[in-house]
N, C-alpha and C positions, 0 to 999 in steps of 0.2 A: 518587284511585282509593285504597279503604284495606279491609281484608281481614277476613273477618267469625268472629267466635269465635263458637259454639255451645255452651251452657252443658248438662249433659246430668245433674242432679241423679238419684244414686243412692245409697239411703240401706234400712237396715235398720228394720225399721219400727218406732217407739216405741208406735204403739196398734194392736198386731195384734189382727188379727179372732179370738175366741174360739176357735174349729177349730183354727188352727195354731196358737195358743198352745196348746193343749194337745197336740197333737203334741209341743210342743218338749221342756211340761213331761214327757212319757214318754220322748221321747230326747235324752238330756242332751247327745250327741255332735253336735247339729244345731242352724244359726244358721238367723237369716230374713232372704231377701231382697225388696227393692221397688223397683223404678223406679216413682220420683213422677212428675217433670215431664222440658221439655225448656224452658229459657229461651233465645231466640234473640235475640243480646247487636245491636240495631236501630244501635247509634252506630258501627259501621263495618258496610262495604259492599265489596263484590267488583263485577269488571262487572257479574254480575247479583246483585240483593239478592235475601238467603236471607228466608225469609218462617217463617211457622209451619206452614206445609205440609210443610217441608223433610222428606223420608222418611231417617228416622234409622234404620238398622239395629243389634242389638244384639247381640254372642256372651258368652256365658260360657265361659271356658275354667279347664280346671283345672290342676294344677302340671306335667300330661305337655304341656299344649296341647291338648289335646282339649276339643271343644267340648262344654258339657255342657246350653246352654240356648242358642238360635238365636229369635228371633223380626225378621221383613222390616221390622217394625215398632215401635219399642220399646214404643207404647201399648199394642200386643199381647201383649206379654209378662205371664204370671201371677205370679203371687207366688210366690217360688220360697222352697224349702226345703232347705238344702244343708248336706251334713256338714261339720265344724267343718276348714278348709282352708284355703288360701292359692289366691285366682282372680284370674282377669285379667279385666276386663270392655273391652270394645274396643266403641268404637261408631264409625258409618261411613255416608256417605254410600248408601242401599239402591238408589238406581235410576240410578248414575253410575258411569261406568271409568275409573280415574285412569288407566291407560295411554295413550287418546286423546289426543292433544297437537296444537296449532294453535287457529282461530277457534272451531271447532265445538266445539271442547270446554269442558265444565259442570264447576263448579268442585266439586271432589272434599274433602268433610271427615274426618277421621278422630282418633282420642284414643283413649286406654286409660290404668288407674289400677291397680294391685294390688291386688286388698280380702282383710284377714284373717276370714272367718267363724270367732267364737268363739262358744259353748254359751250362749243366751240373753241375747244383747249386742246391744245396738244400736247402729249405728254409723249420721252421716252421709258419704258420700263424691260430690265430685263431681269429674267429668270435664269438660275442653273440649278442646272437638272444634276446630281449626282446619287452615285449606285444608293439606293434603298435595300441593300443584303448589308451582310458581313460576307468576307473571305475567311478560309482555313486551311489552312495546309499543316503538316507533321514531317517532322527531319528527325531523324535518330542521327545520330553519333556514332563514329567507328567502335569505339570502345563500346557502346551497348548494342549493338549488335553484335558485338564477338562476344559480348558477358553471354546475351542471353539467346537462345534460338526458338522458333518455332513459335515466334511471340503474333499477333494482331493489334493494332492500336485501335479506338475510335474516335469517335467525338461526337460524343451525344448529350442533346439539349433537352428541350420541351417538347411533348407530344410524342414520346418514344421516339423521339429523331436518333439516330445511327450508323452513324456512318464508318465503314472500313477504308483505312487507311493499309495498308499490306505492306511489308517490305518494300524498303525501299520504291513506296509509291510519291510520285513525286507532283500530281500537279494539289490542286487547290480547289477546294469546295463552294462554291455559296451557299449559305444560311441564313434562314432569316434574323433579320436581326432583334432587339430586345430581349433576350430570352437567354438563361446563363445556358452556360458553354463547359463540357469535362472533357481531358482526355483520358481515355483508360486504356489501359495497357492486360490482354489475356495472356496468360503465358500459358496456359492449359491448362488439364487436373485443378482445377478447380482454385487454380492460384491469379489472382488479380490486381492490378495496382490503378486508384484514380486518381484525378487531383480536378478540381472545378479550376480553369485558367478564366472565367470571369463571368459573372452574378447577372452582367448585363451586356449582351453583344453590343456594341455602338454599329451604327451602320457606316457604308463606306471606310470599314477599317479591314485591314489584312493581321489575321491573328496569326503568325507563325510560330508553331508550337517546334522548340528543340528539346528532344528527349535526350538525358546523357545519364550515369550511373553516379552512387554516394557510396562506400560505406561504411555509412551513419544511416542517420532517420532523411526522410522525406527532403529534400528543397523545392525552394518555389521562386523565383527572381524575375520578372515583368520589367520590360522596359517601352518605351515610346517615343516614336519619331514620326512628329506632327508632321513635318516636310512631306513624307512619303504615307501619312496617314498609315502605319504598319507600330502594330504592337510587337514585341520577339520575346517570346515564353519560354523560359528555360525551365525545366522540370526535371530535376536531380530524382533517379529512382532506384531506391537502396537498391544493394545486391544481394541481400534476405529474402527479397520474393524467392532466391529458387531454396528455400525450405519455410517448411510448414508448422515450423517449431513454438514459432509465437504467430499468436492469429490477433490482430486486433478486428474487435466487432464493426461493422458500419454499425451504424445506429443513425445514421440522421432521418431517414424517414422512418424512424419508429416510434411514434407518442407516445408509447410507452413509457421510452426511455427519457425524450428529452422533452422538458417544461419550459418555465417563464425563468426561475433564476434556480433551475436544480439540472442534474443529470444523470443515468446512472450509466455508467463507461463498462463494456463487457469487455470480455477475450479468453481466447485460451491458451495454456501454455504444454506443450506437446514434449517437453524434453524430456529424457529419461532419470537424469538427474538435476535434483533443483536446488543450486548452491545457495540462490539469495535470497531475500522475499520477491515473491512476485509484487508489483508497482506497476503503476501509471501514471501519465504524464501527461498535462494538457495547461493550456494557453488559451490566451483571444490569437487569435491569427495577425494581430495585428503587430504582436507583442513579442518580445525578444526571450524573454525567460520561460522559464518551464517551470511548473508546480508538480510536487511528485507526495502521491498519496499511495499507502498500502492498498494493496487489492485483498478481497475477501472472497477463500476458495468454494465454490459450491460444493459441499459434502457429495462426495462418490463420482467426481467429476473433475477435469482438469480444467475445466469453466470457473472465469474471473469476475469479479464485479468491483466494482467504488461507488458511492454517491458523491461529488461533488457539489458545493456549492457553497454560498452562494455564488451565484451565476451573471452578470448582467442579461435585461432583455435584450431581445433581438440583436442579439451579437452571436459571431461565429466563432467559434472554437476549434482548435486544433489537438490530437490527444494520438497517446500510442501505449499498448504493454508492454512491459520493462521486466527483464529478468537477469542479474548482470548485466554482462555484456550484449546478451540477446534481445534483439526488438522486434516490434512489430510493426506493420506501416503504420504510416501515420492516417490518419481520419479526421474528416471533418463532421460539425453539427452547427445548426443554428439555433439559436432559444426562442422559444415563443415571445413577442413584443407584448410589449407594455401598451391596453388600453383602457384610460381613467374615467370610473363612474361616477358621473355627475354628482353633485350636492351629496357625498357623505356624510356631513356632515353635521347635514340639515339645519344649514343658519339661512337658505336661501327659501324664499316662503314669498306669495304675494298672492293678490286674490279680488274678484270678482263677485260685488256683490254680498250675500253670505259663503259665501263660496272659496274657502281656501285650498293653494295649489303649493305645495315642495317643490316644485319652480320658477324660475323669474318672468312666466310669459301668463300667467294666469291663463292654465291651462294643463294637459294630465298630459304633457309631450314627453315627459320618461319616465319619474316617477306619478305615481297615481294613488289617488284615493277613492273613498265611497261615500264622500261629501255632494257631491250633486245629486248623490238618490237622498242621503238624509235631509238636504234641506228643501225637501219637497215638502218637509214635513216639520221641520225644527232646524237647528242650527250645524253650521261645520264639527262635527266631532271628530277633526284628527287635524291639529292646526300646529303653528310654530309657537311655543311661549320664550320666556324669559327664563325661566324656571330649567335649567340646564348644565350640563359639563361644563360645556364651552359657549358662547356667542348666544344661539338660539337650538332649542330641544324640539323636537316632533313627541306631542301631546293626544293619545290615540284614549278617548270613551268609549266606552258601551252605553247608548243610552236607549231610548223606547220614543218615538216620535209618531205621530197621529199622520196617516196616507187618508185620503179619500174622507176626511172630516170625521169618517167613525172607526177606520181599520189603523190597532194600533200595532208597530212592526220593529220590532229589537237590533238595530244594528250594530254589530262590533268598530270600536275605531280601529282601523288601520293604515299602512303606507306601506306601496308595495313597488319595484319598476313591472311597469306591464300599462296596459290601456283598460278605459272605464268608460261603460256608457250606458248610460241607466236603462234599463227593461224593469219597469214598474210590477210588470203581468209575473217576473220569471228572475227576481233579484240577483239568479246565481248563475245566471247568464249577462249581467252586465260585467263582468271581471275579467280580461283576460292577463295571466301574469307570464311575465318574462317578455325580452326585446334581443334583437340581434345583438353578436357576440362573438368578435371575431380576435376577442386578447388572452394573454398566457391564462393558463390554467390556475385559482387561489390554494391554498393549501386550508386556509383559514380566515373566518370573518369574524371581527374580535369589537366591541363598543362598550358602552355603557347605558345603564338600564335602572328605570326605579319601578314597582309595580306596586299597586293595589288593590286587591280582586274586592269584589264586588262585595254587598252585606247577604243578600240571597239569592239563593239558584234558584235558577228558571226549571221548571219540565223539560224533558226534550228528551227522542229517541238515541241521541249521539252524542257520547258512546252509551255502549249499553248498557257499562254499570254505570251508578249511583256517584257522582260528582261530591264531591264536600265542599269547596272552594272550585273557583273558575282560575282558566291557566289563561297564561299570555303564552306567547310563542310567535319567534322570533326565528327564521330560518332563509339558507341559501341555497338555489335547486338551479341546474346547471343541465342544456339538453345537448344532441347531435343528432341533428336527422329526424325530431321527434321523441327521439331518444332520454330517459334521464341517463345521465351519466355520472352525476354527482347529485351530495345532496347532505346539509348538515341542520339538524331542528338546535336551538337550547330551549324549553319549555320548564315555567316551574308556577307553582299557585302560594309562594312563599310572600308575605307583606316584606318590602324593600324600603325605608321611606328614604336613603341617600344613595345618592347613583354610584356605581358597584361596576365592576367588569366583568363583563364577559366573555367570553372565548366559543368558537361554535368551528371545530375541525371536520373537514366533507371529508366523505367517503366516498370515492369516487369507487363503484363496481363495473365501470368499464374505461377502464385505462388505453388502448389505445387508437381514442377519438378522443380531436379533441373538441370544443363545445363551440357553438352556433348561435346561440341563446342563455340568457341568466335572467333570474329574479331573486331579488333579495326580498324578503315580507318580514314585515311584522305588526301582531295584531294584539288586542287587548284582551279576548276572548276567542282561547284554542277553533274551537267550535262555533263561532260565530257563524261562517259560511255555509252553514249545511241548513239548507232549504227544502220545503214543501209544497212550492206554490209559491206561494210570499210570505208562508208562514217560518218563520226559523224554527229548524229540529235540533238542533244544536245546545247542548246544556250553556248555560254562561251568567253571566249578574248582573243587573243592572247597577252602574258606576265603578266598571271594574279599570282601572286608570292603568295603562302603560305610556312610561315617558324612554324615550332613544334619543343616544346623542351618538357625537360621533363615530359611525360606524367605518371599519376600517378591513380592503383585503391585506394578506400574508401571501407570498407564493414561495418560502421555499420553510 
């Protein structure tokens, strides 16, 4: 089976009709565009051969992507005079829907090219329309058919795509390009086998899936023939699928099991007699060698699990459960990806007049402080200093500033991931903690600090008990959909004169969700952010100073 290319010839007319030529001569800022022909390349075929009657629509779009000319059939598009500019010519199947998937879908062709219209100049422009979808078919070997009975194969993809290929189904299906595709074999009785065949299906390619059997672990091989745009995908399904003695749990979509640099493998062993230790084997999908790890049995069950670490970020792994010569099916998972948090070492600072910022652009663009509020009545109290563990450090100091000539306001030194916009009438609303985050879930925040509590505690109603000394607070918080899923604090009131290492384990109260927002916060006075109007009601001490440096996130 081959895929069709449709050639559309678009060119600026060489022999322009006299009336149009006259118009061009009078308006030097215009050029002439003429659609001349469609050439169907009969040497390549899709499931349904394309003929000269294939309806191809054409759009001409200007630089703002607005359609300036359209024709449902390119042959009905009159000669076009266009102002000098760059245009995009799009050609596509006029009577088909690219969103339709399955056996009933029709091939959808599309192509485009930019063309520069120049005054009184003729050009030739060719557009190649190619298949915008992916083709996929499934073939089962005779040994597969004789080994397994009563099975159904499915091609699964994004948005709940599931196309059934019953036994001896010879047709190919069209699916949307760009999505992951998985072949699944349902054997009935709750038993099934799955194998991803591509993480991103290519347009204008045919994926021919060939199912065979193996006495060992699942096998997967893929080759490509660029001359006919075809992937030959061979999947070897273990014959052990007939038995439910060893079951590998599919953790691919379980956020509680798959993290950035570790995963919890799980499965069950239903053998009447277990003569060997139950183990898991795992490896990077791209590697050849397996790593074996002992499994731990859950008390009172036939379920087993094992934590594997360290793993690489954003990497696909394979694994299966094993007992003696009995093995479960091979499953896959992909670890969470790493996303860098900028300026964790606090070496980058910039200044705008009296305001200091822990970013390079003299704004609260990622990390923020309350400096813009403090400098209304004093100087920045959260600054970068050379008194550091390495490079620069953040020095955060609790101060008292005079606002509006006569109003004295206490302000804790702070640095945090989030945004700050001064609201002098309601200081508590000036701060918004956290920024969008799509990276792996960290398990620990560590770094270095010094702390000097201030000499005299102020009165305040928060907390309710009387504090003898001020307290600093360093913490991390992660959210998902507005819900806190993980958090950890480091709090002390001790005087620490030399840079000292700290570690904050992150406790996840929700493990089956991945974060969409993160905040890291450090403050010289733990209760400095509690306000009643403009008045700080948190107990604190003027002069309390916290130095922090070289923060680091760990992931296992």
